[in-house]
C-alpha positions in Angstrom: 0.0 -0.1 0.0 0.9 3.6 -1.0 0.9 6.1 1.9 1.8 9.6 2.4 2.5 11.5 5.8 2.4 14.9 6.3 4.5 15.8 9.0 6.3 19.4 10.7 9.6 19.2 11.0 12.1 21.8 12.7 9.2 24.5 13.5 7.3 23.4 15.7 6.0 20.4 17.8 6.7 17.6 15.0 5.6 14.1 14.2 7.6 10.4 13.2 5.1 8.6 10.6 9.0 6.5 9.9 7.7 3.7 12.4 5.2 2.8 9.3 8.0 2.6 6.8 7.6 -1.7 6.6 3.8 -1.4 6.6 3.4 1.2 3.5 5.2 2.4 0.9 5.7 5.4 2.4 6.3 8.8 1.5 7.0 11.4 4.1 6.4 15.1 3.5 6.9 18.7 5.0 3.9 20.3 3.9 5.8 23.5 4.5 8.4 23.4 2.2 6.0 24.0 -0.5 5.4 27.6 1.0 9.0 28.4 0.8 8.9 30.6 -2.0 5.2 31.9 -2.8 2.2 31.7 -0.6 0.4 28.7 -1.7 -3.8 27.1 -1.4 -4.6 24.3 0.2 -6.3 22.7 -2.6 -3.3 23.8 -5.1 -0.5 21.8 -3.0 -3.2 18.7 -2.0 -3.6 18.4 -6.3 0.2 18.4 -6.2 0.6 15.4 -3.7 -2.4 13.9 -5.2 -0.7 13.5 -8.2 0.5 10.0 -7.7 -1.6 7.2 -6.4 -2.0 6.7 -3.2 -3.8 4.4 -0.5 -4.4 6.4 2.5 -2.9 9.4 3.9 -1.9 10.4 7.4 -1.9 13.8 8.7 -0.7 15.0 12.2 -1.5 18.2 13.9 -2.2 21.5 11.3 -1.6 19.3 8.7 -5.4 18.0 8.9 -6.8 20.5 6.0 -4.1 19.7 4.0 -4.6 15.9 4.1 -8.1 15.9 4.5 -8.0 17.3 0.8 -5.5 15.3 -0.6 -7.7 12.4 0.2 -10.4 13.7 -1.8 -8.1 14.6 -4.4 -6.8 10.9 -4.8 -10.1 9.0 -3.8 -7.1 7.5 -0.3 -8.2 6.6 3.1 -7.4 9.4 5.4 -6.1 9.0 9.1 -5.9 12.4 11.1 -3.8 12.1 14.0 -4.7 14.6 17.0 -6.5 17.2 14.0 -6.1 20.4 14.5 -8.3 23.3 13.0 -6.2 26.6 12.4 -8.1 29.6 12.8 -6.9 33.0 13.1 -6.4 33.4 16.5 -4.3 30.8 16.4 -2.2 32.1 13.9 -1.8 35.2 15.9 -0.8 33.1 19.1 1.9 31.9 17.2 2.8 35.0 15.4 3.1 36.3 19.3 5.0 33.0 20.5 7.5 33.1 17.6 8.1 37.1 18.8 8.7 35.8 22.1 11.4 32.9 21.1 13.5 35.6 18.9 13.2 38.3 21.6 11.6 40.4 19.5 9.0 42.9 20.3 5.6 42.1 19.7 4.4 42.5 16.5 1.5 41.7 14.4 3.6 41.5 11.2 6.5 39.0 11.3 9.1 40.9 9.1 8.8 43.9 11.8 10.4 41.5 14.1 12.2 39.8 12.0 14.1 43.5 11.0 14.2 43.9 14.6 16.3 40.9 15.5 18.3 40.2 12.1 21.7 41.6 13.0 21.5 40.6 17.3 20.9 37.4 16.0 23.6 37.1 13.1 26.3 38.4 15.4 25.3 35.9 17.9 26.5 33.5 15.6 29.7 35.1 14.5 28.5 38.0 12.1 30.1 37.1 9.1 28.1 36.4 5.9 27.9 32.9 6.7 25.5 34.0 10.0 23.5 36.0 8.5 22.6 33.7 5.5 21.7 31.4 8.4 19.4 33.8 10.5 17.7 34.7 7.1 17.3 30.6 6.2 15.9 30.6 9.4 13.5 33.2 8.8 12.5 31.8 5.5 11.6 29.1 7.2 9.3 30.6 9.4 8.1 32.6 6.6 6.6 29.5 4.9 5.1 28.2 8.3 2.9 31.1 8.5 2.0 30.7 4.8 1.1 27.5 5.5 -1.1 28.3 8.4 -2.8 30.8 6.7 -3.9 28.2 4.0 -5.1 26.0 6.3 -7.3 28.6 8.1 -8.9 29.7 4.7 -9.0 26.2 3.3 -13.0 24.6 2.5 -14.1 21.4 4.4 -13.0 18.4 2.2 -15.3 15.9 1.1 -13.0 12.6 1.2 -14.9 9.5 -0.1 -13.0 6.6 1.4 -13.2 5.7 5.0 -12.0 8.3 7.7 -10.4 7.5 10.9 -9.5 10.5 13.6 -7.1 8.9 16.3 -7.2 11.9 19.1 -5.3 12.6 22.0 -6.0 15.7 22.8 -9.1 17.9 22.7 -11.2 16.9 19.6 -12.0 20.2 18.0 -15.0 20.3 15.7 -14.4 18.0 12.8 -16.6 20.0 10.2 -14.5 22.5 10.1 -12.2 20.0 8.0 -14.7 17.5 6.7 -18.0 18.2 4.8 -19.4 14.5 6.6 -17.6 14.6 9.5 -20.3 11.6 10.8 -18.4 9.2 8.7 -15.7 9.7 11.0 -14.2 6.7 12.5 -13.2 8.1 16.0 -10.4 6.7 18.6 -10.4 8.5 21.7 -7.0 7.5 23.5 -4.9 9.0 26.7 -1.1 8.5 25.6 1.4 8.9 28.3 3.3 11.4 26.2 2.8 12.0 22.1 -0.3 10.4 20.7 1.8 9.3 17.8 4.2 8.1 20.3 1.9 5.7 22.1 2.6 2.2 21.6 -1.1 1.8 21.7 -1.6 3.9 18.9 0.9 2.9 16.8 0.0 -0.8 17.1 -3.0 0.4 15.7 -1.6 1.9 12.8 -0.1 -0.8 11.7 -2.1 -3.9 12.7 -5.6 -2.2 11.5 -4.7 0.4 8.4 -2.8 -2.3 6.4 -5.1 -4.7 3.6 -7.9 -6.7 5.4 -8.6 -4.0 8.2 -12.3 -2.7 8.6 -14.0 -0.3 10.2 -15.2 -2.8 12.9 -11.5 -2.6 14.3 -11.4 -1.3 17.6 -8.4 0.1 20.0 -8.3 -1.9 22.8 
């Protein structure tokens, strides 16, 4: 089975679907990277990701909207882990936290924050050309991340035609903001001791019940 795993890397909380590589022909994608040069809509990005055949789409956290649209366009099964609905309020919160992490004065405009700390950060890392390149690369990554969140916040609910599984170890969002038919969801609520995707219970479920022969009657113990 061919699977796509959408997971963040190096900006905020990350997920690691690598443990599924033995069960699936797994393509792991950090969706932020597609927003490095220009803003893109969720639908545009989903169309690119769905251009190759897929049997299943795994999406973590704020990747949920993108994953749902990829599943709709590809006809694949959708599995959401700790699905998150991105809102304008959440983006403003993340910008505030970003300013705090950079030691920059709070600003609604991230570019103002970047300009305020660019020299200080580069000086901290040696102050040479390489240091400035490193800082600018970091800022570029943050820009792409914010573009991705903005796209997710403006995405319409999707209509996947395959099965839909939602595994939640955190408070469940309004799935109607992600899916046109949230009543179709097979929902599994878990209480992991750490991150949901690191739970042996959840990992065993993903390995054992989402391979050929899986049926909606399967349930987490």
